[in-house]
N, C-alpha and C positions, 0 to 999 in steps of 0.2 A: 452571433454569440458575443457577449460582453463580459466584463470582469465579474459583475454580479451573477451572471449565469454560471460562470466557473466556480465562484464561491458556493453557489447552491449545489452544484455537482459534488464539490468536495465536502459539503456538509453531509450529503448522502453517503459519500465514501467513508468519512470518518465515523458517522453513526453506525453504519453497517459493520465496520471493523470493530467498534466497541461492542456491538451486539454479538459478533463472532467471538470476541474474547470472553464474553459472559458464558457462551457455550463451552469454550475451551476450559473455563474454570471448573467444569464438571469432571475434567480428566485428572488423573493423578500425574505427578511429574514423570512417572515411568511411562504412562500412556502418551504423554506429550512428546517424549523423545523416541518412542518405539518406532523402529524402522517400518517403512511402508514402501512396497515395491511399485511405486507410481510417481511420476513427475519428479519432484526433487526430494521425495521421502517423507519424513515424519511431519507432524503438525508443526513442531518446533522449526524444522527446516523451512517450511512455507512461511511462517510468521517472521522469522529472522530475514529470510530472503526479501519479503515485502518491505521491512524496515530498511534494509540495506539499499534496495533499489530506489525506494522513495527518497532516501536522503541523498542519493547520488543524482537523481533527476532534479531535486530541489537545488543542489549545488550548481548544476548546469544552468537552470533558468535564473538563479539568483546571481550568477557570476562569481561564485566563491570557489575555493579550491575543492577539487573532487576528492571526497573521502575514500579510503580503502573500502573494499567490500567487507561486510561483516562476516565473521566466521561463526557458524551456528554452534560450534563447540564451546564458544565463549558464553553461551546462554543455556545452562544445563537445566533451568527450571522455568516454569510458566512465569513466575514473578520477575525473573531476570529479563526474559524476552519481552514481557509486557512493559517493563520500565523503559526499555529501549524504544519500543513502539510509541509509548506516550511522549517521549522526548522528541522523536521524529515528527509526530503529529503536531506538537506545540510549535516546533520550528516552521513547519509547513503552514500552519494557521497564521503565524506572524507574517510570513511572506505574502500569503493571500490577502491579508488585511490591507496591505499597501499596494496591491495590484491595481493598475489602471487599465482602462480600455486600450490606450495606446501601447501599453506593455505587451498586449496579447500578440501583436504582429511583429514584435522584435525578433529578428533571426538569431538563432543560437547554433553555432557551428562547433562540432565535436567529432573526435575520431570514434570509429566503431571497428570491431575486429573483423567484420564481414566484408569490409571494403578497404582498398588501399588509400582512398581519398576520404577526408572528413565529410560528414553530412551536415546539412543545415535544415533545421525545422523551426517553425514559428513557436513562440512560447505556448500559444493556445493548443497547438498540436501535441506538444510534449505533455501538457497538463491533462489533456483529454486521454492521452495514452496511459498516464498514471492511474486515472480512475478505471479505465478499461482493464488494465493489468490487475488491479486489486480485485475487480469482479471475477476475473478468471481464476485467481488463486483462492478466493473465498469459495468458489464453486468446486475447486479441487479438495479443499479442507472439509467441506460439509459432509461428504459421504464417509470420510475417515472418522469424523465425529459420530456420525450415525452408527457405524459399525462398532464403535467403542461404547455405545450406549448413552452418549451425551445428547442433549437437546440440539436441534438445528433451527434454522430460520429461513424465511423466504427473503430474497434480496432484491426483489423487483423494484426498480426506480419508481414506478407509478404507485406501488403500495407505500413507499416512503413518502411520496408527495401527498397522498391521500391522508396519511397519518399526520402530516404537518398542517393540513388545512383546518 
């Protein structure tokens, strides 16, 4: 795997997130924040969680101060949450544009709550995790959207690649 491969995975990741937002746009703001008894709750909670986690992973790999976790209550509407997502995506893209092959193997050490000692991962491992984590949460949001009557999408990586060809 090289930096171009990771940029390609993130192009998929960001494209699918934008397509998911197009589906979310069919919800009312009330449906967006409606409680869901699964995972982390409402569609809003999932989307704010994704923005929060991604900006925190970006800070780790970029070596910048770790931002606080976002509070989903600070994003009462689709527009507010989407604006935050767009901001996080723009920062991530700027980082990825400068990513080199040598950067991928740089170790990043950080504390986690599950262990007494900090952990170390290579940049490429963290970035691959970000894409995988996004896929997981999109998969959790899609049935919520379906039940609310909103359109959904297929998120297969191969379908994305075929569409790009």
